C-alpha positions, 0 to 999 in steps of 0.5 A: 116812601111813607109820610112822617104822619104814617110812620109816627101813627104806626109807631104810636099804635103798633100795639093794636096789631102786635103784642110786642113792639116791632119798632122802638124808633121812627127809623125802625118803624119806617123800615118795618113798614117797608119790609112788610110792604104796608100800603096807604090808600085814600078811602075805606072803599080802597081799604075794602078793595085791598083786603078783598084782593089779598084774600080776607073775607070782609063780607058782612062787615060794616065800614065802621068794623073795617075801620076798626080792624087791627090791620087798618090804621086811620091817618089824620089826613083821611087816608089809611095805612094797611099793615098785614101781620 
């Protein structure tokens, strides 16, 4: 369900969202993403739409500030992984 880049990015950068690691291996990271129903979207506009639909107040935030939210992981292919804590 998640690309290799997606899982590896989360595994490498999970500390931006969690104080302690939630996954030690690729398989654990993939399972964690599946369990918390993380989503991948194609653009920052879609990130905004998703966050608003999930009830987060992002009014007044710039696109750069949204990109820097701890729940948002920017992927090399230009897509974004959103992991809700």
